[in-house]
N, C-alpha and C positions, 0 to 999 in steps of 0.2 A: 617566504619558505614553504615550499609545499611538504605535505605529510605523504608517508607511503602509504597510507590507507585512511578510510574514512568511517564513520559510523553506521552509513549506510550499506556498506559494501559494494559500492559502485567502483568499477574499473576504469581507469582513463585510458584505455586502449583504443577505444573506437567511439564514433557519436553514439548519442543516446537520444531516442526521440520520445518525450513523454505526451500523451495524448488525453484529451478530456473530450468525454462525449456528454454534453449538456443537453437535457431534454426539458422541454415544458408542454404542458397540456392543461386542460381546463377542467375536466370531470375526474371526479374519484374513480368512477365507474371505470375508467380507461387505465388506472393503476397497474394492473395486472399485464396488460397488453404493452404498455411502454417499459416496464420492466423486462418482458421477455423480449421486446425488440432490442433493447439496451443490451442484455446478456448476449443474444444472438450477434448483434456488431461486436462486442468484445471478442467473443469465441472466434468468429471470422478473422478480425486482425491479429490476435493471438495465434492463429493455424497460419495465415499467410506469413508472418514474421518467422515462424519456425519452418516453413516451406523455403524462404528466403536465406535461412541461414542468420538470421540478424535478431532472433528473440534474446530477451534479456529478463532475468528472474526479478530485477527491480521493478516495484510498482511504487509511485510516487502516492503518498498517505493520503494527501488531500484530494486526489483523483477517483482513488480507488473505491469500489461500490462494496456494498455490504456482502455480496456472495464471494468478494476476494479478500475477505478479512484475515483469513488463514495464512494468504500469499503474503501480505504485505510485510509483516515481520520475519516470514520464512525468506524472503527475497533478500534480507539483510546479511545472511549467513549466520550460523549459530554462534560462532564465536563474537560476532559484533551483537546479536542479541544478548548473548549472557553478558558481555560488557556493559550494555544499557541498563540491563537490570541490575548490575552492581552499583553504576553511578546513580540510579534511580533509590536504591535501598540508602545509600550513603548521604544523598541530599534530601531525601523524603521519607525518612523511615515509618513514620505513621501512616504512608499512603495520601496524604491530604491532596496532592495533585494528581492522584492515580484514581483506580477504578472504586478505592474505598472511600475516595473524598469529594473534592469539589468537581473533578473533570467527569462528566457526563456523556462524553462524545463517543464518537464511534470505535475508534482502534486504541486499545491499551496493551502496554506489556503487562504479563500476567505474573 
């Protein structure tokens, strides 16, 4: 059985490409240069997608970079984010698996 919607706000009307940009480097002194290069690639890919009319607001949370943090949940749509927050409060009212507790990772519902 298919649902009419999903918690990620992804529409099923067209193909969706999810791209992972993975970088490896040897020296800490190169951190800023690699971050800048990666950011430039992301901006160029996003601009090309917009120019081609195939851009999508959805960002796969596990592939998003720190500068994309605000866009991850925004891409789900406000209604879906509110629903996820309701579920989070219902199953984890003390925030044990959220930013107040054990989860120390990258992106969290606030």
